[in-house]
C-alpha positions as CSV (number, residue, x, y, z in Angstrom):
1,X,18.2,107.1,62.5
2,X,21.8,106.0,62.2
3,X,23.6,104.7,59.1
4,X,23.1,101.0,60.1
5,X,19.4,101.4,60.7
6,X,19.1,103.1,57.3
7,X,21.0,100.3,55.6
8,X,18.9,97.7,57.5
9,X,15.8,99.3,56.1
10,X,17.2,99.2,52.6
11,X,17.7,95.4,53.1
12,X,14.1,95.1,54.2
13,X,13.1,96.9,50.9
14,X,15.5,94.6,48.9
15,X,17.1,97.7,47.5
16,X,20.8,98.3,46.5
17,X,21.8,94.7,47.1
18,X,24.8,93.2,45.2
19,X,25.5,89.6,46.2
20,X,28.8,89.8,44.2
21,X,30.0,92.4,46.6
22,X,31.6,90.8,49.7
23,X,30.7,93.9,51.7
24,X,27.1,93.6,50.8
25,X,27.1,90.0,51.8
26,X,28.7,91.0,55.1
27,X,25.9,93.5,55.9
28,X,23.2,91.1,54.7
29,X,24.4,88.5,57.2
30,X,24.4,91.0,60.0
31,X,20.9,92.2,59.0
32,X,19.8,88.5,58.8
33,X,21.0,88.0,62.4
34,X,19.0,91.0,63.6
35,X,15.9,90.2,61.5
36,X,15.7,86.7,63.0
37,X,15.5,88.3,66.5
38,X,13.5,91.4,65.9
39,X,9.7,91.6,66.3
40,X,7.4,93.3,63.8
41,X,7.1,96.2,66.2
42,X,10.9,96.6,66.3
43,X,11.2,96.6,62.5
44,X,8.4,99.1,62.3
45,X,10.2,101.3,64.9
46,X,13.4,101.2,62.9
47,X,11.7,102.2,59.7
48,X,10.0,105.2,61.5
49,X,13.0,106.6,63.2
50,X,13.5,110.3,62.5
51,X,16.8,111.8,61.3
52,X,16.8,114.4,64.0
53,X,15.3,115.1,67.4
54,X,15.2,117.9,69.9
55,X,15.2,117.9,73.7
56,X,14.6,120.7,76.1
57,X,16.2,120.6,79.5
58,X,15.2,123.6,81.6
59,X,15.8,126.5,79.2
60,X,18.5,124.8,77.1
61,X,17.7,123.3,73.7
62,X,19.6,120.2,72.5
63,X,19.6,119.0,68.9
64,X,20.2,115.3,68.3
65,X,21.4,113.5,65.2
66,X,23.5,110.5,64.3
67,X,25.8,112.5,62.0
68,X,24.7,115.5,60.0
69,X,20.9,116.3,60.2
70,X,20.3,115.3,56.6
71,X,23.0,112.6,56.3
72,X,23.6,109.8,58.7
73,X,26.8,108.4,57.1
74,X,30.1,109.8,55.9
75,X,33.2,111.4,57.5
76,X,32.2,115.1,57.6
77,X,32.3,115.2,61.4
78,X,35.5,113.5,62.2
79,X,37.2,115.3,65.1
80,X,39.7,117.1,62.8
81,X,37.3,118.1,60.1
82,X,36.9,121.7,58.9
83,X,34.9,124.1,60.9
84,X,32.5,124.6,58.1
85,X,31.4,120.9,58.5
86,X,30.5,121.4,62.1
87,X,28.6,124.6,61.3
88,X,26.3,122.3,59.2
89,X,25.2,120.2,62.2
90,X,22.9,122.9,63.5
91,X,21.6,125.9,61.7
92,X,18.8,126.8,64.1
93,X,20.0,129.7,66.3
94,X,17.7,128.7,69.1
95,X,19.7,125.4,69.7
96,X,22.3,125.6,72.4
97,X,24.1,122.2,71.9
98,X,24.2,119.5,69.2
99,X,24.9,116.0,70.2
100,X,25.8,113.4,67.6
101,X,27.3,109.9,67.3
102,X,28.7,108.1,64.3
103,X,32.5,108.8,64.8
104,X,32.7,106.8,68.0
105,X,35.2,109.4,69.4
106,X,34.6,111.7,72.4
107,X,34.5,115.3,71.1
108,X,33.9,118.8,72.3
109,X,33.7,121.6,69.7
110,X,31.7,124.7,68.9
111,X,30.0,126.0,65.8
112,X,31.0,129.4,64.5
113,X,28.0,130.7,66.3
114,X,29.3,129.4,69.6
115,X,26.9,126.4,69.9
116,X,28.2,123.3,71.6
117,X,28.9,120.2,69.5
118,X,29.3,117.1,71.6
119,X,30.0,113.4,71.0
120,X,30.0,110.9,73.9
121,X,32.1,108.3,72.1
122,X,31.0,104.7,72.0
123,X,30.3,102.0,74.6
124,X,31.7,99.0,72.9
125,X,33.6,100.4,69.8
126,X,35.4,103.5,70.9
127,X,37.6,104.9,68.2
128,X,40.7,107.1,68.2
129,X,43.1,107.9,65.3
130,X,46.2,107.6,67.5
131,X,47.2,104.0,68.1
132,X,48.2,104.7,71.7
133,X,44.7,106.0,72.5
134,X,43.1,103.2,70.6
135,X,44.6,100.6,72.9
136,X,42.3,101.6,75.7
137,X,39.1,99.7,74.9
138,X,37.1,101.1,77.8
139,X,33.5,102.3,77.2
140,X,33.2,106.0,76.6
141,X,30.2,108.1,77.6
142,X,29.3,111.7,78.6
143,X,27.4,113.1,81.5
144,X,26.0,116.7,81.2
145,X,24.8,118.7,84.2
146,X,22.2,121.2,83.4
147,X,20.9,123.7,86.0
148,X,19.0,127.0,85.9
149,X,22.4,128.6,85.1
150,X,22.7,126.4,82.0
151,X,25.1,123.6,81.1
152,X,27.4,123.7,84.0
153,X,29.5,120.5,83.7
154,X,30.8,118.3,81.0
155,X,32.0,114.9,82.3
156,X,33.6,112.6,79.6
157,X,33.9,109.2,81.3
158,X,35.6,105.9,80.6
159,X,34.7,102.6,82.2
160,X,35.9,99.1,81.7
161,X,33.9,97.1,79.1
162,X,33.9,93.3,79.5
163,X,35.0,92.2,76.0
164,X,35.3,88.5,76.9
165,X,31.7,88.5,78.2
166,X,30.5,90.2,75.0
167,X,32.3,87.7,72.8
168,X,31.1,84.7,74.8
169,X,27.5,86.0,74.3
170,X,28.2,86.5,70.5
171,X,29.5,83.0,70.1
172,X,26.7,81.4,72.1
173,X,24.2,83.2,69.9
174,X,25.8,82.3,66.6
175,X,26.8,85.8,65.7
176,X,28.3,85.9,62.2
177,X,31.9,87.0,61.6
178,X,32.6,86.6,65.3
179,X,36.4,86.5,64.6
180,X,36.2,89.9,62.9
181,X,34.0,91.1,65.8
182,X,36.7,90.1,68.2
183,X,39.3,92.0,66.2
184,X,37.0,95.1,66.3
185,X,36.4,95.0,70.0
186,X,40.0,94.2,71.0
187,X,41.8,96.5,68.6
188,X,39.3,99.1,67.4
189,X,39.9,98.3,63.8
190,X,36.9,97.2,61.7
191,X,37.0,94.9,58.6
192,X,33.9,96.4,57.0
193,X,35.8,97.6,53.9
194,X,38.3,94.8,53.7
195,X,36.9,93.2,50.6
196,X,39.6,90.5,50.3
197,X,39.2,89.3,53.9
198,X,35.4,89.4,53.7
199,X,35.4,87.4,50.5
200,X,37.6,84.8,52.2
201,X,35.3,84.5,55.2
202,X,32.2,84.4,53.1
203,X,33.6,81.6,51.0
204,X,34.7,79.5,54.0
205,X,31.4,79.8,55.8
206,X,28.9,79.8,53.0
207,X,27.7,83.2,53.9
208,X,26.9,84.2,50.3
209,X,24.4,81.4,49.9
210,X,22.8,82.2,53.3
211,X,22.6,85.8,52.4
212,X,20.9,85.0,49.0
213,X,18.4,82.8,50.8
214,X,17.7,85.5,53.3
215,X,16.9,88.1,50.7
216,X,14.8,85.7,48.7
217,X,12.7,84.8,51.7
218,X,12.0,88.3,52.9
219,X,8.3,89.2,52.7
């Protein structure tokens, strides 16, 4: 379960909602967009997602989490974070490699016990801290080759991502904040915490009223 799924579930429970907060309105509008398109089965699936999972490939054990095993949000696992943070991602000595997401940046590190810590990056929203790297908006992913010898190859890949096609789909399907989405896809910079900008867009497009109606009508 990622941080967005957890926040979506909070909306479904009508918890921790502050309509005076432009950021809350922003997320409510995104949740509203998804809710209008999700089936009951999909909503039930999101609510039941585990925080962690485990996968066995031949005799290698992989641990899976969105961020830390007990925390799917935060900045503890940014690429330049302290070693002690990465030691928290897996404490089970039988695990050979931990794969996580959240930071949207390709990463290859180790725990102090020598366990692999891997992040494949992101398909549509790759992130880097260096502006020159961030200009490349290609999708990022990772292929691992596992044989009887173990994990024998790590292939971090980039492939062109059709941003124009994605934005055309978003506009055709009335995706909210599409201009901010365009900024995110083309530059890598999100507006999630830009309260002033979000308040302006919410006011111009009547999103606060729509968000309030959405919450009121939730079952």
